[in-house]
N, C-alpha and C positions, 0 to 999 in steps of 0.2 A: 544433539538435541532431537528428541523424537517429535514426530509431527504434532501430536497432541499438545506437547509443551510449546511448540512454535505458535500454534493457534491460541493457546492460553495467554502467552505473552503478548501477542498481537492485540487480543481483546482487552487485556489489562492496560496496556499503553493507550489503546484506543485510537492510534494514529498510524497511518502508513504514508510518510512523506514520499512523494514521487520525485526522485532526484534526477534532474537534467542539468548537464553542464557541457562546456565546450572542450574540456580536456580532462585527463586523468587527475592532474594536480588540482584543478578547480573542483572536481567532484569530491576528492578527498578532503579539501578544505571545507566544502559545504557539509560533508558528513560530520566532520569534527564540530562545526558550529551548531548543527542540529543536535548532536549527541550531548554537547555541553549544556543544552537546555533540558536534558533529561529524556529526550525522545530517542530511544535506542532500537527503533525499527526503521529500516530504510529499504526503499525499492529503487534499485539502480537500473535505470532504463537502458535498453540496448541502443538507444539513440545517442548515448554518450560515447564519444570516440574512445576506444580502449575500455569499454564497459567491463569486459571479462577481467582485465587487469585490475580495475577498481575493486571488483569483488574479491579477487585473490588477495590484494593488499589489505583490505579491510578485514578479511577472514583471519589473516595472520596477525595484524597489528591491533585490531579491536574485537577480540572474541566476545566482548560484552554486547556488541551490536548485532541484532538479528537482521541478516542481510537477505534480501530477495532480489530476483531478477524481474524487470518490467519490460513492457513492450515486446514480449516474446511471442512470435508469430507462428512458430513451428516446433515440432518435437526435437529436431536436431539442435536447435538453439537452446531449448530447455535443458537437454542433456549436458551440453557444454557448460551451461551456467551451474547446474547442479554439481558437476565435477569440480568446479572452482569454489564451491562453498555456499551457493545459494540455498536457503532453507525454505523458500517459497517462490512460486513462479506466477507472475501476473501477466495477463494478456489484455489487449484492448478489445479483442473480439473472441468469438468462440471457435476453438479448434479442438475437436474431439481427440485427435491423435496426441496433442500436447497434454491433455488431461491424462491420457493413457500412459504417457511417458512418466509423468509425475507419480502416478500410482505405482509404476514399476520400481521407482526409487523411494517410495514412501515419503514423498515431498508434497507439501501443501500446494494445491492447485487453485488459483484464483482467476478463472477466465472472465473475460468481459462479455456482458450481455446487456440488452436493453429492454426487449419486450418480454411479456410473461412467457411466451413460447420458448424464447431463447433461454430464459432463466431456468425454466423447468427442465429443458433439454440438458443444460449444463449440470444441473443438480443430479439428474438421473444418471448422467455419465460419470459421476464421481467427483464433481467439484466440491472442494471443502468450504469455500466461500465464493459467492458470485460478485464480481465487480460490476456495479451498475454504472455504465458509462455511455455517453456523457449525461450525467444526472441533471445538470442545470438546463440542458436543452429540452428536457421533458417536464420541467416544472419544479425541479429541486426536491426539497424535503417532502412536499405534498405528493410527488410521484412515488417516492420511496414508501411513504405511508400507505398509498393506494396498493402498491405491490405486496407489502407485508400483510395486508388484511386477508387475502386469500392464500398467501404463502408464508405463514408465520414460521414454518419449519426451515425455511431457506435462509441461511446467513448471508447478509449482503453488505458490501462496502461501497457506498456511493463515492464517486470520483467525478470531478468537474463541477465547479460552483461551490466547493467547500471553502469557507473563509471563517475568520473569527466571528463575523456577524451571523453566519448561518450554521456554525458547528453544532450549537445546542439544538436547533431545529432538526437537524439530521439525526442526532442521537435520540431525540424524543420520538422520531419517526420509526426507530427500530434498527438503526445502523449497528452492525457488528463492530465496526471501526470506521474511521474516516480516511479516505484517500485525499491527501492534501498536496496541491501543486504549488504554483508560484506564490501564493499568499504566505507560505512558510519557506519554501525553497527559493529564497530571494537572491537571484544571481546578480541583480543590480546592486544590492547592498554589498555583496561580496566583492564586486568589481570596484566599488568605491572604498574598499578596505574597511568595511564596517560589519564584521562578522557578528558583533554583539547584537545587531538588529535581528539577525536570524535566531540567535540564541534566545533572545527575549521573546520573540514570537513563539518559539517552541514551548517556552515556559507558560505563555498565555494559553496556548492550545491545551497543554496538559492540565492546567487549572480548570478549564471548562469541562474536560473529560472527567476529572476527579470529582468535581462538584456534582456532576450529573450522576456518576456512579454511587456516590455517597447517599444522594437523595433516593436513588432507585433501590438501594439495598435495604 
């Protein structure tokens, strides 16, 4: 899948679940529960033990899921993830060499930035979408709206503080897509043997995104 197609699918789904888990098996189970709800974009964080293995297995078993690597701090890690099937690379902070590595492989780069200076620096360096993190710490959707006013050309994914209650606000503020954490990637529900809770949550998020997209079109 070419980079333009990756970004198009990401925007169409409107969600990038940030998958954290304690093992490969638990990560795969979470991925299945989220995908069952129709959300076929996943960010596998490098904090998951065996994260590379998770990407490899999902690439082989679920080609319908758009897999990205998260919490990528350096270009070496980015390259390792790309070689195992990652179609986009997400970072919590700005590392220009990581963006450069993604460009080398024509892979979507989503570096983390928070201030206007960081965001513009990331954009000028070739970021495809800037991850605004932690969005909640700066005022949530209001902060995103404040950023988009002078920087409408910069695509942004807010992460941190996105929930079913705030999702619409972030979309209305101009989010390219939503980075969703524990509110969707519910490890507690999975530990209790209730994957249907995660699946139902995924459906609710998708419904919010679709309703917003229909009204905006």
